[in-house]
C-alpha positions as CSV (number, residue, x, y, z in Angstrom):
1,M,-0.1,-0.1,0.0
2,E,3.0,2.3,-0.3
3,G,1.9,5.6,-1.9
4,Q,-1.8,4.9,-1.2
5,K,-3.6,7.4,1.0
6,T,-6.9,7.3,2.7
7,L,-9.3,9.8,1.3
8,G,-11.4,10.4,4.3
9,L,-14.9,9.7,5.4
10,R,-17.4,8.9,2.7
11,T,-20.4,7.1,4.1
12,C,-22.1,6.7,7.5
13,I,-24.6,3.8,7.6
14,Y,-27.4,3.6,10.2
15,K,-29.2,0.2,10.3
16,V,-32.9,0.3,11.0
17,P,-35.7,-2.3,11.0
18,N,-38.1,-0.2,8.8
19,L,-36.6,1.8,5.9
20,E,-39.7,3.7,5.1
21,E,-40.2,4.9,8.7
22,A,-36.5,5.7,9.0
23,K,-36.6,7.6,5.7
24,Q,-39.3,9.8,6.9
25,W,-37.6,10.4,10.3
26,Y,-34.1,11.2,8.7
27,T,-35.7,13.5,6.1
28,K,-37.3,15.6,8.8
29,A,-34.3,15.4,11.3
30,F,-31.6,16.4,8.6
31,N,-34.1,18.6,6.6
32,Q,-33.0,16.7,3.5
33,T,-34.6,14.4,1.0
34,P,-32.8,11.3,-0.1
35,Y,-31.0,11.3,-3.5
36,F,-31.1,7.4,-3.6
37,D,-34.3,5.6,-2.6
38,E,-34.5,1.8,-3.3
39,P,-36.1,-1.0,-1.2
40,F,-32.7,-2.1,0.0
41,Y,-30.9,1.2,0.7
42,I,-31.7,4.9,1.1
43,G,-29.0,7.5,0.7
44,F,-28.9,11.1,1.7
45,N,-26.2,13.6,0.6
46,I,-25.4,15.7,3.7
47,A,-23.1,18.5,2.6
48,G,-21.2,16.1,0.4
49,Y,-21.1,13.2,2.8
50,E,-23.3,10.0,2.5
51,L,-25.8,9.2,5.3
52,G,-27.1,5.8,4.4
53,L,-30.0,3.7,5.8
54,L,-29.7,0.0,5.6
55,L,-32.3,-2.6,6.5
56,E,-31.3,-4.4,9.7
57,E,-31.4,-8.1,9.0
58,A,-32.2,-9.1,12.7
59,T,-33.5,-6.8,15.3
60,N,-31.0,-6.3,18.1
61,D,-32.1,-4.8,21.4
62,K,-28.6,-3.4,22.0
63,K,-26.6,-1.5,19.5
64,T,-23.1,-0.7,20.0
65,K,-22.1,2.7,21.5
66,N,-18.4,2.3,20.6
67,V,-18.5,4.3,17.3
68,L,-19.8,7.9,17.0
69,T,-19.8,9.9,13.8
70,Y,-20.1,13.5,14.2
71,W,-22.0,15.6,11.8
72,G,-20.8,19.3,11.5
73,V,-23.1,22.0,12.5
74,E,-23.0,25.8,12.8
75,D,-25.3,26.2,15.8
76,I,-25.1,23.1,18.0
77,D,-27.8,24.1,20.5
78,Q,-30.3,24.8,17.8
79,I,-29.6,21.5,15.8
80,Y,-29.5,19.5,19.1
81,N,-32.9,20.8,20.1
82,H,-34.2,20.2,16.6
83,F,-33.3,16.6,16.8
84,L,-34.9,16.3,20.2
85,S,-38.1,17.8,18.7
86,C,-38.0,15.0,16.1
87,D,-38.2,12.5,19.0
88,A,-34.5,11.8,19.1
89,K,-33.3,10.7,22.7
90,A,-30.7,12.8,24.4
91,F,-27.4,11.1,24.5
92,E,-25.0,13.8,25.3
93,A,-26.0,17.4,25.8
94,P,-24.0,20.1,24.0
95,N,-20.7,20.6,25.9
96,N,-17.4,22.2,25.3
97,V,-14.4,19.8,24.6
98,G,-11.7,22.5,24.4
99,G,-11.4,26.0,23.0
100,D,-14.5,26.7,21.2
101,I,-15.3,23.2,20.0
102,M,-18.6,21.8,21.0
103,V,-20.0,18.3,20.7
104,A,-23.4,16.7,21.4
105,G,-25.2,13.5,20.6
106,V,-28.6,12.0,20.2
107,E,-30.1,8.6,19.5
108,D,-32.5,8.1,16.7
109,P,-35.8,6.1,17.4
110,W,-33.8,2.8,16.6
111,G,-31.0,3.4,19.0
112,N,-28.3,4.6,16.4
113,L,-26.1,7.4,17.7
114,I,-25.8,10.7,15.8
115,G,-23.1,12.9,16.9
116,L,-23.1,16.7,16.3
117,I,-19.9,18.9,16.4
118,Y,-19.3,22.5,16.1
119,N,-15.6,22.9,15.2
120,P,-14.8,26.3,13.5
121,H,-11.1,25.2,13.1
122,F,-11.8,22.2,10.9
123,T,-11.3,22.5,7.1
124,L,-11.4,19.7,4.4
125,A,-8.0,18.7,3.2
126,K,-7.5,19.2,-0.4
């Protein structure tokens, strides 16, 4: 792999037991309609990044909490409260993690974690 480089995050997949219900919820929560909508997969383009919904093969009462993807936001309190108004559950209230960087987290109705981050210092590498 010499000379190879990782290009960065491309897709974040959330597994759900009902794609149609999840499509409606994610459309409202992210204020975005899917660009790809098939019976096996639903894809949203969130500011150039893929948010995918994939049908969960077997329902699992416990979802892992060891991976958290943060979606960039400009006003973390406003977006966090918007997600709560869409019936997301609070996972981590907005809090400062150093300097002026803020993070928060919610759970969708199916137990998937959605992280939110305000980081004015982050820029995409070219």
